[in-house]
PABA-452773 format. One record per residue (C-alpha): residue in one letter; x, y, z; chain; residue number from 1. Coordinates in pm, 1 decimal. Example, Ala and Ser with C-alpha at 12.3 -4.5 7.8 and 13.67 -1.06 7.14 Angstrom:
REM PABA-452773
+---+----------+----------+----------+---+-----+
: r :        u :        v :        w : c :   k :
+---+----------+----------+----------+---+-----+
: A :   1230.0 :   -450.0 :    780.0 : A :   1 :
: S :   1367.0 :   -106.0 :    714.0 : A :   2 :
+---+----------+----------+----------+---+-----+
This chain:
REM PABA-452773
+---+----------+----------+----------+---+-----+
: r :        u :        v :        w : c :   k :
+---+----------+----------+----------+---+-----+
: M :   3788.8 :    923.6 :   7170.6 : A :   1 :
: G :   3796.9 :    890.5 :   6760.3 : A :   2 :
: S :   3838.2 :    618.2 :   6507.3 : A :   3 :
: I :   4186.8 :    482.2 :   6426.0 : A :   4 :
: G :   4317.6 :    657.7 :   6071.1 : A :   5 :
: A :   4577.6 :    638.7 :   5814.4 : A :   6 :
: P :   4829.2 :    806.6 :   5995.9 : A :   7 :
: E :   4801.9 :    618.5 :   6352.1 : A :   8 :
: L :   4823.4 :    331.2 :   6127.4 : A :   9 :
: L :   5145.2 :    453.8 :   5980.1 : A :  10 :
: V :   5345.0 :    419.8 :   6293.3 : A :  11 :
: I :   5210.6 :    130.2 :   6429.3 : A :  12 :
: A :   5326.3 :    -40.8 :   6115.8 : A :  13 :
: L :   5670.0 :    234.7 :   6141.5 : A :  14 :
: L :   5715.0 :     64.9 :   6557.4 : A :  15 :
: A :   5596.3 :   -291.4 :   6403.1 : A :  16 :
: L :   5865.7 :   -263.9 :   6160.3 : A :  17 :
: L :   6152.5 :   -157.7 :   6443.1 : A :  18 :
: L :   6015.6 :   -392.6 :   6691.8 : A :  19 :
: F :   5973.7 :   -710.2 :   6490.3 : A :  20 :
: G :   6219.4 :   -635.7 :   6231.1 : A :  21 :
: A :   6124.3 :   -699.4 :   5842.3 : A :  22 :
: G :   6223.5 :  -1047.8 :   5827.1 : A :  23 :
: R :   6026.4 :  -1125.3 :   6143.9 : A :  24 :
: I :   5703.9 :   -991.5 :   5999.5 : A :  25 :
: A :   5731.8 :  -1179.1 :   5648.4 : A :  26 :
: D :   5709.4 :  -1477.2 :   5892.6 : A :  27 :
: I :   5428.9 :  -1384.3 :   6081.3 : A :  28 :
: G :   5206.2 :  -1259.7 :   5773.8 : A :  29 :
: K :   5284.5 :  -1622.7 :   5673.1 : A :  30 :
: G :   5275.0 :  -1874.2 :   5971.2 : A :  31 :
: L :   4896.2 :  -1580.7 :   6022.1 : A :  32 :
: G :   4819.7 :  -1700.8 :   5632.2 : A :  33 :
: Q :   4874.8 :  -2059.7 :   5657.3 : A :  34 :
: G :   4654.2 :  -2039.2 :   5983.7 : A :  35 :
: I :   4329.1 :  -1872.8 :   5757.7 : A :  36 :
: K :   4423.8 :  -2130.4 :   5465.6 : A :  37 :
: N :   4328.2 :  -2389.2 :   5790.9 : A :  38 :
: F :   4100.4 :  -2311.3 :   5894.4 : A :  39 :
: K :   3894.6 :  -2257.8 :   5567.2 : A :  40 :
: Q :   4045.8 :  -2605.2 :   5435.8 : A :  41 :
: G :   3912.7 :  -2724.5 :   5772.5 : A :  42 :
: L :   3522.7 :  -2601.7 :   5758.2 : A :  43 :
: K :   3468.9 :  -2707.1 :   5481.0 : A :  44 :
: E :   3584.5 :  -3032.6 :   5537.2 : A :  45 :
: A :   3386.3 :  -3042.2 :   5785.1 : A :  46 :
: N :   3073.0 :  -2938.0 :   5578.7 : A :  47 :
: D :   3203.0 :  -3205.6 :   5386.8 : A :  48 :
: D :   3197.4 :  -3430.5 :   5621.7 : A :  49 :
: D :   2829.4 :  -3376.4 :   5790.9 : A :  50 :
: D :   2720.2 :  -3394.6 :   5444.6 : A :  51 :
: K :   2854.4 :  -3747.7 :   5329.1 : A :  52 :
: D :   2651.5 :  -3862.3 :   5736.3 : A :  53 :
: E :   2346.6 :  -3685.2 :   5600.7 : A :  54 :
: K :   2359.6 :  -3874.3 :   5270.8 : A :  55 :
: A :   2461.5 :  -4209.0 :   5489.5 : A :  56 :
: E :   2149.9 :  -4189.5 :   5715.2 : A :  57 :
: K :   1912.8 :  -4141.6 :   5434.6 : A :  58 :
: A :   1997.9 :  -4439.0 :   5289.7 : A :  59 :
: D :   1963.7 :  -4597.6 :   5584.3 : A :  60 :
: K :   1632.5 :  -4477.4 :   5629.3 : A :  61 :
: S :   1519.3 :  -4618.3 :   5279.3 : A :  62 :
: E :   1672.9 :  -4995.0 :   5337.8 : A :  63 :
: K :   1450.4 :  -5004.1 :   5681.5 : A :  64 :
: S :   1195.5 :  -4865.9 :   5503.7 : A :  65 :
: E :   1251.4 :  -5116.3 :   5204.3 : A :  66 :
: K :   1267.2 :  -5365.8 :   5446.6 : A :  67 :
: S :    962.8 :  -5291.9 :   5649.3 : A :  68 :
: E :    761.6 :  -5277.5 :   5394.0 : A :  69 :
: K :    912.9 :  -5629.2 :   5284.2 : A :  70 :
: K :    825.7 :  -5763.4 :   5549.0 : A :  71 :
: E :    450.0 :  -5619.3 :   5617.7 : A :  72 :
: A :    369.8 :  -5752.5 :   5264.2 : A :  73 :
: K :    494.6 :  -6116.4 :   5359.7 : A :  74 :
: A :    277.1 :  -6152.1 :   5656.1 : A :  75 :
: K :      5.3 :  -6065.2 :   5571.6 : A :  76 :
: P :   -253.8 :  -6354.6 :   5473.0 : A :  77 :
: K :   -366.0 :  -6250.2 :   5070.6 : A :  78 :
: E :   -765.9 :  -6228.3 :   5113.9 : A :  79 :
: E :   -922.3 :  -6462.5 :   4834.1 : A :  80 :
: P :  -1186.8 :  -6402.9 :   4657.8 : A :  81 :
: K :  -1550.8 :  -6478.3 :   4801.1 : A :  82 :
: E :  -1750.9 :  -6748.8 :   4647.4 : A :  83 :
: A :  -2108.0 :  -6570.5 :   4598.3 : A :  84 :
+---+----------+----------+----------+---+-----+
């Protein structure tokens, strides 16, 4: 079995034109284009949301580490110099 060439694609396109008509094929193409556009937009928004979540987690971690460092500093008694 061979691959689909230009003549076969032309026959398929003509059959689709006869079955659906020019207006319907235009509507199908428009719908496919909008679907692809929405899909790409959704992927972009998902990536943006992931980036925001990662930045928020990093900020939370740094705030927690700063707070724990402050608590440790307060909890440690200051050492007085020893007299000789």
